[in-house]
N, C-alpha and C positions, 0 to 999 in steps of 0.2 A: 494492400489496403488502402491508406489512404494518401493525400498530398500532405505537404507540409501545410500546415495553417498561416495563413496572413494575419500579421499583427492583430490590423483593425478587426477581425472577427473572432480572435482568441477567447473574447470575455464570452461569448455567446457560443463558441464550443466547449469551453469548460462548464456550461450549465448543461450542456446534451449528455444524456443518460448513456448514449453509445461510449462516449468518451471514459466514463467512468466503469462500464462495462470492460471495455480493452484494459486500463489500468488494472484491474481488480484480477481479471483472468492472467496478466504477466506478471502480479504480485503471486497468485496463487500457485502459478507456474515454476516461480521460481523457489518458492519454499519447497512445492513437491520435489525439484529436483536435487536440493542443496543433496550433499554425500553425506553429510552427519545428523540431517533432520528426519523427521518421521514419516516424510512421504505427503503428506497433507496439512491444511490447515487446521487446526482445531477451534472451530467454531466461530462467530461472527466477532466476539470480544478479542481474540487474538488477530485477524484479519485486521479490525480496527487499529489497533496499536501497531501493527506493522505498517499500515497505510499511511497512517499518522507519520509514520517515520519516514514513509517515500515523497509523502506531500509535504512536509516540513524539513527537507535534507539539510539544512544547516542544525536542526535539533540531531540529527541522526549518530552522529559522532560522539555527542554529549551523553546519549542514554545509552548507547550499545558499546562494551570495550573493546571490541575486535573491531571496530571502523575509524580508521585514521580520517581525522578532518580534512586532508587533502587528498582523499583517494578520487581518483579523476571519474570512478563510475559514478559520483555522485550528482558531478556535472555542477557545482557550486561555483561559479566564479564570483570574482571579487563584487561586480557591479551589479551582481544578483543576492548577494548572502544572505539579505533578508527576507526575499521572495518567498511567496508560497504559492504552491501551483494552485491548489484550490482550498479553501478554508474549512476548517470542522469546526465542531461546536464543543466546549467544555461539558461534560455531562458527570453524573456522580463515580462512575467508574473508568473515567479518563476520556479522551477525544472519540467526536462521534459524528458520524454523517448519517442522517435520514435515510440516506438513498440507497445503504445497505439491502435491505430489503426487498426492493423492486430490484436494484443491480441483480444480486446473487440469486433472486427468482427468475429474471430473465435467462441468466445464463442456465442455469439449470433445465427451465423451461426448452432453451435451444439443444439442450444436449451436449453443452460445451464443459460443465462440470458434472463431478458426481459426489453425490452425497454418500456417506458413510458413519457410522456409529462406533468406530473402532479407536477411537481417541479419548483424552480426556474430557472431553467434550461432549454436550449431546448429539451435535452435530458438526462432522468432518467433513472437508472439502478438499478435493482434487479435481485436477483437470482430466476430462475424457480425452481418450487419443484425438477425437477431433478438434478439443478444446487447446491441446500441446500443439498440434499442426496450426491453429489460428493465431495462438499466443508466437509462434515460432517465426510464422508469416509477418506477425506485424514488428516483432522484435527487428527483423533484418529491413524496416524500412526506415527513412531518414525521419520521420514525424514521432515514431515510436521507439525509436533508438536510446535515447537518453531515459525515458523511463523504463523500460527494458533494463538498462544498465544500474539504475536507481534501486529497481525491483531485487535484482540479483545481489549487489552489495547489501542490502537491508537484509535478505533471506540469509545470507552468509554469516553475516555477524550476529543476527540473531540466534542463529543455530536451532536450537528445540526447546528454547525459552519459552516457556506458557505467557497465553494472555494476562495472567494476574501478576506475573514477574515483571512484562515490559511493563506493565502499567504501575507496577512499584517503581520500577525504573525512571519512568517520565515523571511520576509524582517526586521521587528524591531527588532528580538532577533537573528538573526547570521548574521554573516559577510561576508553573500556570495557576497555583490555587489561588495564590496571591494577587495575581494581577486579572482573573477571568472571573467571574460569577457563574453557574450553573445557565447553560443555554448559551453563553457569549460565544461571539466566533472567537477563533484563537487566530489572532494575529502576529 
């Protein structure tokens, strides 16, 4: 895949759609592969809530009961415990990123994701055979290993929780509603 990102270019890299595509593909693959899961992501709502926990690793253990705050797969070091991979916005139903439509569309268009209707949501997402291969190759690189670990930890801890249930846990356990108005970046 790609080489580790030089620190001086990291902010530009995080704005790149390709970065978000690989992270989303890694997350969907992780959800599809957890043993007690349903084998797919149930809609963009569930994807957004799980992705929020991947992008804000310090919140993941506060929201998901099955995740230890010291889990090494979260890659939360003391020096960056308040760091945010890439910020999301607060919307009515929880954290959201406007890029999901283009990111998921691009992954579907390239045949890396499969769209289904066999879940609770109108649309379900799972990786195709090629998408699984691309995600596996990415996870094996230094640049993506930490993100892949974080995706796996979040997917395992979330189990079969619906997007609405995760949104409820986020609302109950984090103070996002008091600290952020609709549309604000979550920091």
